[in-house]
DODO-17835 format. One line per 4 residues: number of its first residue (from 1); their letters; for each residue x, y, z of N, C-alpha, C, CB. Coordinates in nm, 2 decimals, decimal comma. Glycine has a CB too. Example, Ala and Ser with C-alpha at 12.3 -4.5 7.8 and 13.67 -1.06 7.14 Angstrom:
BEGIN
1 = as = 1,32 -0,57 0,78 1,23 -0,45 0,78 1,32 -0,33 0,78 1,13 -0,45 0,90  1,28 -0,22 0,71 1,37 -0,11 0,71 1,29 0,00 0,79 1,41 -0,06 0,57
***
This chain:
BEGIN
1 = xxxx = -1,65 0,03 0,17 -1,76 0,07 0,25 -1,72 0,11 0,35 -1,84 0,00 0,28  -1,72 0,17 0,44 -1,72 0,14 0,60 -1,81 0,08 0,64 -1,71 0,23 0,68  -1,80 0,03 0,77 -1,95 -0,01 0,85 -1,95 0,04 0,93 -1,98 -0,14 0,91  -2,08 0,00 0,97 -2,15 0,16 1,07 -2,09 0,10 1,20 -2,40 0,19 1,09
5 = xxxx = -2,10 0,27 1,29 -1,98 0,23 1,41 -2,10 0,15 1,50 -1,89 0,41 1,50  -2,05 0,02 1,58 -2,15 -0,10 1,65 -2,11 -0,10 1,82 -2,12 -0,28 1,56  -2,22 -0,10 1,90 -2,12 -0,15 2,00 -2,09 -0,29 2,01 -2,16 -0,11 2,13  -2,05 -0,35 1,88 -2,01 -0,52 1,86 -1,87 -0,51 1,85 -2,08 -0,61 1,71
9 = xxxx = -1,86 -0,42 1,68 -1,74 -0,39 1,67 -1,72 -0,29 1,64 -1,69 -0,45 1,62  -1,53 -0,21 1,59 -1,52 -0,05 1,58 -1,52 -0,02 1,48 -1,43 0,01 1,63  -1,53 0,10 1,38 -1,56 0,15 1,29 -1,45 0,13 1,18 -1,59 0,26 1,31  -1,42 0,05 1,03 -1,29 0,04 1,04 -1,28 0,12 0,88 -1,22 -0,12 1,06
13 = xxxx = -1,12 0,18 0,83 -1,15 0,16 0,67 -1,11 0,02 0,60 -1,06 0,29 0,59  -1,16 0,03 0,55 -1,18 -0,10 0,42 -1,05 -0,09 0,33 -1,34 -0,06 0,30  -0,98 -0,16 0,24 -0,98 -0,13 0,13 -0,82 -0,11 0,13 -1,07 -0,01 0,09  -0,83 0,10 0,20 -0,70 0,14 0,23 -0,63 0,12 0,34 -0,70 0,25 0,22
17 = xxxx = -0,50 0,15 0,31 -0,41 0,18 0,44 -0,39 0,36 0,40 -0,22 0,07 0,46  -0,43 0,38 0,57 -0,36 0,59 0,59 -0,22 0,53 0,65 -0,47 0,74 0,76  -0,12 0,64 0,67 -0,01 0,57 0,79 -0,02 0,74 0,84 0,19 0,48 0,73  0,10 0,73 0,91 0,11 0,90 0,95 0,19 0,96 0,91 0,14 0,94 1,07
21 = xxxx = 0,12 1,07 0,85 0,16 1,14 0,70 0,15 1,35 0,81 -0,04 1,08 0,50  0,24 1,42 0,79 0,28 1,52 0,82 0,28 1,64 0,70 0,38 1,48 0,87  0,20 1,71 0,66 0,22 1,80 0,55 0,24 1,92 0,60 0,12 1,80 0,45  0,22 2,02 0,49 0,31 2,16 0,52 0,16 2,20 0,61 0,38 2,30 0,34
25 = xxxx = 0,18 2,27 0,70 0,13 2,33 0,81 0,04 2,19 0,82 0,05 2,48 0,80  -0,04 2,07 0,83 -0,06 1,94 0,89 -0,02 1,92 1,03 0,00 1,86 0,82  -0,11 1,89 1,11 0,01 1,83 1,24 -0,06 1,61 1,19 -0,08 1,94 1,53  0,02 1,57 1,23 0,08 1,39 1,29 -0,05 1,33 1,23 0,09 1,34 1,51
29 = xxxx = -0,08 1,29 1,18 -0,20 1,25 1,21 -0,16 1,05 1,17 -0,35 1,36 1,10  -0,24 0,97 1,25 -0,19 0,80 1,28 -0,35 0,79 1,28 -0,07 0,74 1,45  -0,30 0,68 1,13 -0,47 0,57 1,10 -0,38 0,40 1,12 -0,58 0,60 0,84  -0,54 0,35 1,17 -0,52 0,13 1,17 -0,55 0,09 1,08 -0,62 0,01 1,26
33 = xxxx = -0,50 0,02 1,04 -0,52 -0,06 0,97 -0,67 -0,20 0,95 -0,40 -0,08 0,98  -0,69 -0,24 0,88 -0,82 -0,37 0,94 -0,79 -0,46 0,81 -1,06 -0,30 0,95  -0,80 -0,62 0,85 -0,88 -0,74 0,82 -0,94 -0,79 0,81 -0,89 -0,80 0,82  -1,03 -0,89 0,70 -1,16 -0,91 0,70 -1,16 -1,01 0,81 -1,23 -0,95 0,55
37 = xxxx = -1,25 -1,04 0,90 -1,26 -1,10 1,04 -1,41 -1,14 1,00 -1,23 -0,99 1,20  -1,46 -1,15 0,97 -1,58 -1,24 0,98 -1,69 -1,13 0,94 -1,60 -1,31 1,15  -1,83 -1,18 0,98 -1,97 -1,13 1,01 -2,01 -1,11 1,13 -2,05 -1,19 0,97  -2,02 -1,02 1,19 -2,08 -1,00 1,33 -2,18 -1,09 1,35 -2,13 -0,87 1,35
41 = xxxx = -2,22 -1,17 1,44 -2,35 -1,25 1,43 -2,44 -1,15 1,51 -2,35 -1,41 1,49  -2,40 -1,04 1,60 -2,50 -1,01 1,67 -2,53 -0,90 1,60 -2,49 -1,00 1,80  -2,51 -0,80 1,50 -2,62 -0,74 1,43 -2,57 -0,74 1,24 -2,63 -0,57 1,50  -2,50 -0,87 1,21 -2,50 -0,93 1,06 -2,44 -0,82 1,01 -2,65 -0,96 0,98
45 = xxxx = -2,30 -0,78 1,03 -2,23 -0,62 0,96 -2,08 -0,72 0,92 -2,18 -0,43 1,13  -2,05 -0,73 0,83 -1,95 -0,76 0,82 -1,81 -0,70 0,92 -1,96 -0,74 0,70  -1,77 -0,77 0,99 -1,65 -0,71 1,08 -1,53 -0,66 1,04 -1,60 -0,79 1,15  -1,44 -0,63 1,11 -1,27 -0,64 1,06 -1,27 -0,66 1,17 -1,16 -0,53 0,98
49 = xxxx = -1,08 -0,69 1,21 -1,02 -0,68 1,31 -0,91 -0,66 1,26 -1,03 -0,77 1,39  -0,82 -0,59 1,39 -0,67 -0,50 1,35 -0,56 -0,58 1,27 -0,59 -0,45 1,51  -0,49 -0,53 1,23 -0,34 -0,59 1,23 -0,27 -0,56 1,33 -0,26 -0,56 1,11  -0,17 -0,65 1,42 -0,02 -0,52 1,44 0,04 -0,51 1,38 0,08 -0,52 1,51
53 = xxxx = 0,11 -0,61 1,33 0,18 -0,53 1,20 0,11 -0,57 1,06 0,35 -0,57 1,18  0,17 -0,49 0,94 0,18 -0,44 0,83 0,25 -0,46 0,78 0,17 -0,35 0,82  0,30 -0,45 0,64 0,41 -0,44 0,52 0,40 -0,36 0,40 0,43 -0,55 0,47  0,48 -0,33 0,37 0,46 -0,24 0,21 0,53 -0,37 0,15 0,56 -0,04 0,18
57 = xxxx = 0,49 -0,35 0,08 0,51 -0,46 -0,13 0,51 -0,33 -0,22 0,33 -0,61 -0,21  0,63 -0,27 -0,24 0,63 -0,18 -0,40 0,62 -0,29 -0,50 0,79 -0,08 -0,44  0,50 -0,20 -0,60 0,52 -0,22 -0,76 0,53 -0,15 -0,84 0,45 -0,26 -0,82  0,67 -0,16 -0,92 0,73 -0,12 -1,08 0,75 0,07 -0,94 0,54 -0,12 -1,30
61 = xxxx = 0,82 0,10 -0,84 0,79 0,19 -0,83 0,82 0,33 -0,93 0,83 0,19 -0,74  0,83 0,39 -1,01 0,83 0,47 -1,10 0,83 0,58 -1,05 0,75 0,45 -1,18  0,84 0,64 -0,97 0,83 0,83 -0,92 0,87 0,81 -0,78 0,64 0,92 -0,91  0,92 0,96 -0,69 1,00 0,92 -0,62 0,90 0,91 -0,53 1,11 0,99 -0,60
65 = xxxx = 0,78 0,95 -0,53 0,68 0,96 -0,40 0,72 0,80 -0,36 0,48 1,00 -0,42  0,73 0,70 -0,49 0,74 0,51 -0,39 0,82 0,53 -0,31 0,82 0,35 -0,47  0,98 0,64 -0,33 1,04 0,63 -0,25 1,03 0,69 -0,12 1,11 0,63 -0,30  0,89 0,81 -0,10 0,90 0,87 -0,02 0,86 0,80 0,10 0,85 0,98 -0,05
69 = xxxx = 0,72 0,73 0,08 0,69 0,65 0,11 0,74 0,58 0,27 0,71 0,59 0,01  0,93 0,57 0,24 0,99 0,51 0,32 1,06 0,60 0,41 1,06 0,43 0,28  1,09 0,74 0,36 1,14 0,83 0,44 1,10 0,88 0,53 1,17 0,89 0,40  1,07 0,74 0,63 1,08 0,78 0,74 0,97 0,61 0,83 1,01 0,96 0,74
73 = xxxx = 1,03 0,56 0,93 1,03 0,48 0,99 0,84 0,47 1,07 1,18 0,51 1,08  0,80 0,36 1,07 0,59 0,38 1,14 0,62 0,27 1,17 0,41 0,40 1,04  0,58 0,32 1,34 0,53 0,23 1,43 0,44 0,12 1,37 0,46 0,30 1,54  0,49 -0,04 1,35 0,39 -0,12 1,37 0,38 -0,15 1,16 0,24 -0,03 1,49
77 = xxxx = 0,49 -0,11 1,11 0,48 -0,19 0,97 0,62 -0,23 0,95 0,43 -0,10 0,83  0,71 -0,36 0,91 0,68 -0,41 0,88 0,84 -0,32 0,81 0,52 -0,45 0,86  0,99 -0,38 0,85 1,11 -0,26 0,79 1,17 -0,44 0,66 1,28 -0,16 0,99  1,09 -0,50 0,63 1,15 -0,55 0,50 1,06 -0,53 0,45 1,21 -0,68 0,47
81 = xxxx = 1,11 -0,46 0,27 0,98 -0,44 0,22 1,03 -0,52 0,05 0,92 -0,23 0,22  0,91 -0,61 0,02 0,97 -0,63 -0,13 0,95 -0,56 -0,23 0,94 -0,73 -0,19  0,96 -0,54 -0,36 1,00 -0,46 -0,48 1,03 -0,53 -0,59 1,10 -0,37 -0,45  0,89 -0,52 -0,64 0,82 -0,60 -0,78 0,87 -0,51 -0,90 0,63 -0,61 -0,77
85 = xxxx = 0,98 -0,55 -0,99 0,97 -0,40 -1,08 1,03 -0,49 -1,21 1,08 -0,23 -1,01  1,01 -0,40 -1,33 1,10 -0,45 -1,43 1,27 -0,43 -1,37 1,06 -0,37 -1,57  1,32 -0,46 -1,48 1,52 -0,42 -1,46 1,48 -0,21 -1,52 1,70 -0,59 -1,66  1,54 -0,18 -1,45 1,54 -0,07 -1,49 1,57 0,07 -1,45 1,45 -0,09 -1,52
89 = xxxx = 1,60 0,18 -1,52 1,67 0,28 -1,40 1,59 0,31 -1,25 1,68 0,45 -1,47  1,42 0,32 -1,29 1,32 0,33 -1,25 1,37 0,24 -1,06 1,20 0,25 -1,38  1,40 0,12 -1,15 1,40 0,02 -0,97 1,55 0,08 -0,90 1,43 -0,23 -1,00  1,63 0,10 -0,99 1,76 0,21 -0,96 1,74 0,27 -0,87 1,79 0,31 -1,05
93 = xxxx = 1,66 0,38 -0,94 1,64 0,55 -0,88 1,60 0,50 -0,71 1,47 0,67 -0,98  1,52 0,40 -0,74 1,43 0,42 -0,62 1,52 0,32 -0,51 1,25 0,37 -0,64  1,55 0,26 -0,52 1,61 0,18 -0,45 1,80 0,31 -0,38 1,62 -0,01 -0,59  1,86 0,34 -0,43 1,91 0,46 -0,40 1,83 0,57 -0,32 1,93 0,50 -0,51
97 = xxxx = 1,75 0,58 -0,37 1,65 0,68 -0,22 1,65 0,65 -0,12 1,50 0,69 -0,21  1,60 0,52 -0,08 1,57 0,47 0,02 1,70 0,41 0,06 1,46 0,39 0,02  1,80 0,42 0,02 1,95 0,36 0,06 2,00 0,55 0,13 2,07 0,27 -0,12  1,97 0,62 0,13 1,98 0,73 0,11 1,93 0,81 0,25 1,92 0,75 -0,02
101 = xxxx = 1,80 0,77 0,27 1,67 0,70 0,36 1,79 0,69 0,48 1,59 0,51 0,30  1,79 0,57 0,47 1,87 0,47 0,59 1,99 0,49 0,65 1,89 0,33 0,53  2,10 0,58 0,56 2,27 0,64 0,52 2,23 0,70 0,64 2,32 0,74 0,35  2,13 0,84 0,64 2,15 0,97 0,65 2,15 1,04 0,81 2,05 1,02 0,57
105 = xxxx = 2,25 1,10 0,83 2,30 1,14 0,97 2,16 1,14 1,11 2,38 1,30 0,94  2,05 1,24 1,04 1,97 1,27 1,09 1,81 1,17 1,07 1,99 1,38 1,06  1,78 1,08 1,18 1,65 1,04 1,16 1,67 0,91 1,02 1,54 1,19 1,12  1,78 0,85 1,05 1,77 0,74 0,96 1,64 0,64 0,95 1,89 0,66 0,99
109 = xxxx = 1,63 0,61 0,84 1,55 0,50 0,82 1,60 0,33 0,81 1,50 0,54 0,70  1,49 0,23 0,83 1,62 0,07 0,88 1,49 -0,02 0,77 1,63 -0,02 1,17  1,48 0,07 0,66 1,42 -0,05 0,56 1,50 -0,12 0,45 1,31 0,00 0,49  1,51 -0,28 0,48 1,55 -0,39 0,45 1,45 -0,41 0,32 1,55 -0,48 0,59
113 = xxxx = 1,52 -0,36 0,18 1,40 -0,45 0,05 1,50 -0,51 0,00 1,31 -0,35 -0,09  1,40 -0,60 -0,06 1,45 -0,71 -0,14 1,38 -0,67 -0,34 1,37 -0,90 -0,05  1,47 -0,66 -0,35 1,38 -0,63 -0,55 1,41 -0,71 -0,58 1,41 -0,52 -0,69  1,27 -0,74 -0,64 1,30 -0,87 -0,80 1,26 -0,80 -0,93 1,19 -1,04 -0,80
117 = xxxx = 1,33 -0,80 -1,01 1,29 -0,74 -1,11 1,29 -0,83 -1,22 1,36 -0,62 -1,12  1,21 -0,96 -1,28 1,20 -1,10 -1,38 1,09 -1,01 -1,43 1,16 -1,30 -1,31  1,10 -1,05 -1,54 0,94 -1,03 -1,63 0,84 -0,99 -1,58 0,89 -1,13 -1,69  0,83 -1,18 -1,50 0,70 -1,23 -1,42 0,66 -1,14 -1,31 0,73 -1,37 -1,37
121 = xxxx = 0,71 -1,02 -1,28 0,71 -0,94 -1,17 0,56 -0,89 -1,05 0,78 -0,82 -1,24  0,51 -0,86 -1,17 0,35 -0,83 -1,14 0,28 -0,95 -1,07 0,27 -0,78 -1,28  0,31 -1,14 -1,12 0,27 -1,21 -1,07 0,29 -1,26 -0,99 0,26 -1,25 -1,11  0,46 -1,22 -0,95 0,57 -1,24 -0,78 0,47 -1,16 -0,69 0,78 -1,12 -0,78
125 = xxxx = 0,42 -1,04 -0,72 0,43 -0,93 -0,70 0,28 -1,02 -0,55 0,40 -0,79 -0,85  0,17 -1,06 -0,72 0,05 -1,05 -0,68 0,02 -1,25 -0,56 -0,06 -1,02 -0,86  0,13 -1,29 -0,59 0,13 -1,39 -0,53 0,18 -1,45 -0,35 0,19 -1,43 -0,62  0,23 -1,29 -0,30 0,30 -1,31 -0,17 0,17 -1,33 -0,10 0,41 -1,18 -0,11
129 = xxxx = 0,23 -1,37 0,02 0,14 -1,44 0,08 0,11 -1,35 0,22 0,19 -1,59 0,10  -0,03 -1,37 0,26 -0,10 -1,27 0,30 -0,16 -1,17 0,28 -0,08 -1,26 0,34  -0,21 -1,15 0,18 -0,20 -0,96 0,15 -0,31 -0,90 0,16 -0,16 -0,91 0,01  -0,36 -0,92 0,29 -0,46 -0,86 0,37 -0,39 -0,75 0,49 -0,54 -0,98 0,44
133 = xxxx = -0,30 -0,85 0,50 -0,18 -0,73 0,58 -0,05 -0,65 0,52 -0,10 -0,82 0,70  -0,08 -0,70 0,38 0,02 -0,59 0,32 -0,07 -0,47 0,21 0,16 -0,69 0,22  0,04 -0,38 0,21 -0,02 -0,27 0,18 0,06 -0,24 0,04 -0,02 -0,17 0,31  0,06 -0,27 -0,05 0,08 -0,24 -0,21 0,08 -0,07 -0,21 -0,08 -0,33 -0,32
137 = xxxx = 0,24 -0,02 -0,30 0,27 0,13 -0,26 0,23 0,14 -0,47 0,49 0,19 -0,15  0,19 0,17 -0,48 0,18 0,22 -0,59 0,18 0,41 -0,62 0,06 0,16 -0,61  0,34 0,44 -0,70 0,36 0,61 -0,76 0,45 0,57 -0,89 0,48 0,74 -0,63  0,41 0,69 -0,92 0,44 0,70 -1,09 0,40 0,57 -1,15 0,62 0,73 -1,14
141 = xxxx = 0,46 0,61 -1,25 0,40 0,48 -1,41 0,19 0,53 -1,41 0,45 0,18 -1,33  0,22 0,61 -1,42 0,07 0,67 -1,43 0,02 0,56 -1,56 0,07 0,88 -1,47  0,07 0,54 -1,67 -0,02 0,44 -1,77 -0,06 0,35 -1,75 0,01 0,40 -1,86  0,00 0,29 -1,58 0,00 0,10 -1,54 -0,04 0,13 -1,44 0,14 -0,01 -1,54
145 = xxxx = -0,14 0,21 -1,41 -0,15 0,23 -1,24 -0,29 0,19 -1,19 -0,12 0,39 -1,18  -0,39 0,24 -1,30 -0,55 0,19 -1,20 -0,49 -0,02 -1,28 -0,81 0,30 -1,31  -0,45 -0,05 -1,34 -0,42 -0,20 -1,40 -0,37 -0,23 -1,24 -0,28 -0,23 -1,56  -0,24 -0,19 -1,21 -0,20 -0,25 -1,07 -0,25 -0,22 -0,95 -0,09 -0,24 -1,04
149 = xxxx = -0,37 -0,12 -0,92 -0,42 -0,15 -0,84 -0,55 -0,22 -0,87 -0,42 -0,07 -0,76  -0,60 -0,24 -0,98 -0,70 -0,33 -0,98 -0,68 -0,45 -0,98 -0,78 -0,32 -1,04  -0,57 -0,52 -0,99 -0,48 -0,68 -0,97 -0,41 -0,65 -0,89 -0,39 -0,75 -1,07  -0,40 -0,57 -0,75 -0,37 -0,56 -0,63 -0,48 -0,59 -0,56 -0,31 -0,45 -0,59
153 = xxxx = -0,61 -0,50 -0,54 -0,77 -0,56 -0,49 -0,78 -0,65 -0,52 -0,89 -0,51 -0,51  -0,77 -0,73 -0,63 -0,87 -0,85 -0,66 -0,80 -0,96 -0,60 -0,91 -0,88 -0,82  -0,64 -0,94 -0,53 -0,51 -1,02 -0,51 -0,57 -1,02 -0,37 -0,34 -0,97 -0,53  -0,66 -0,97 -0,29 -0,66 -0,90 -0,15 -0,60 -0,83 -0,07 -0,66 -0,94 -0,09
157 = xxxx = -0,52 -0,75 -0,15 -0,41 -0,62 -0,10 -0,43 -0,51 -0,03 -0,36 -0,55 -0,20  -0,44 -0,44 0,03 -0,45 -0,30 0,07 -0,36 -0,19 -0,07 -0,37 -0,29 0,23  -0,41 -0,09 -0,08 -0,35 -0,01 -0,16 -0,34 0,08 -0,10 -0,39 0,01 -0,27  -0,17 0,19 -0,13 -0,15 0,29 -0,18 -0,13 0,35 -0,22 -0,16 0,32 -0,18
161 = xxxx = -0,15 0,53 -0,31 -0,15 0,50 -0,42 -0,12 0,69 -0,40 -0,29 0,40 -0,50  -0,05 0,74 -0,49 0,00 0,84 -0,52 -0,11 0,90 -0,58 0,12 0,84 -0,59  -0,10 1,03 -0,70 -0,20 1,08 -0,79 -0,13 1,08 -0,90 -0,27 1,21 -0,75  -0,19 1,11 -0,98 -0,31 1,06 -0,98 -0,36 0,94 -1,02 -0,37 1,12 -1,02
165 = xxxx = -0,46 0,89 -1,00 -0,47 0,76 -0,99 -0,52 0,67 -1,13 -0,56 0,73 -0,86  -0,57 0,77 -1,17 -0,63 0,75 -1,34 -0,61 0,82 -1,47 -0,77 0,75 -1,35  -0,51 0,81 -1,56 -0,54 0,92 -1,67 -0,67 0,92 -1,80 -0,40 0,92 -1,74  -0,70 0,83 -1,77 -0,79 0,82 -1,91 -0,93 0,69 -1,85 -0,64 0,72 -2,08
169 = xxxx = -1,04 0,75 -1,96 -1,15 0,67 -1,91 -1,14 0,54 -1,85 -1,24 0,65 -1,99  -1,11 0,47 -1,93 -1,10 0,34 -1,91 -1,03 0,28 -1,78 -1,04 0,29 -2,01  -0,89 0,34 -1,74 -0,86 0,33 -1,62 -0,95 0,36 -1,51 -0,76 0,38 -1,60  -1,01 0,48 -1,53 -1,13 0,51 -1,43 -1,21 0,38 -1,36 -1,24 0,60 -1,50
173 = xxxx = -1,27 0,35 -1,51 -1,34 0,28 -1,47 -1,27 0,12 -1,40 -1,43 0,28 -1,59  -1,15 0,11 -1,39 -1,07 -0,01 -1,31 -1,08 -0,01 -1,20 -0,94 -0,03 -1,33  -1,10 0,14 -1,19 -1,08 0,20 -1,01 -1,19 0,18 -0,98 -1,03 0,37 -0,96  -1,30 0,21 -1,06 -1,45 0,18 -1,03 -1,48 0,08 -0,96 -1,53 0,15 -1,14
177 = xxxx = -1,44 -0,02 -1,05 -1,44 -0,19 -1,04 -1,35 -0,22 -0,90 -1,36 -0,28 -1,20  -1,21 -0,14 -0,83 -1,15 -0,19 -0,79 -1,24 -0,14 -0,61 -1,00 -0,16 -0,85  -1,32 -0,02 -0,67 -1,38 0,00 -0,54 -1,48 -0,07 -0,51 -1,43 0,12 -0,52  -1,56 -0,10 -0,62 -1,66 -0,21 -0,56 -1,58 -0,33 -0,50 -1,77 -0,27 -0,66
181 = xx = -1,48 -0,39 -0,51 -1,42 -0,51 -0,44 -1,37 -0,49 -0,36 -1,35 -0,59 -0,49  -1,31 -0,38 -0,30 -1,25 -0,32 -0,24 -1,33 -0,34 -0,06 -1,24 -0,19 -0,33
***
């Protein structure tokens, strides 16, 4: 939930990172991410502080949407991107797309992906240090997305997800649980 505005602290976005985006016919908008900073002693409301730099963490990028997040550079986003996925054609296709963004002539990106493909990829992803300054990117793998989403929120990460976020009633219940925890 968002905090009410107060003279003591800003009104932040909680649990979700909103990135600069330009859609068809839309102007570019930039948003900030915040992390827990404790409780404001003046108004007894949970306060959050801005993060100077965030980092992406990609889990099981099974759709080109995960690569599209890396289609441009973002101010305040670290260039090192750990990717955790099962070995296979999905993660290989993802890497090729990101490599193409980095190598293109006009507006090249500068992402440096480190790919881990062990069987314990999800455990490794959730063990990344300082999860509050990280944004887990979830795209594709709709049958696993709600599980990934809930696990990432429980571990303290922010989550950026494409749609659909849930494709079954059980998956929707997991998203409801994640929303209560965020």
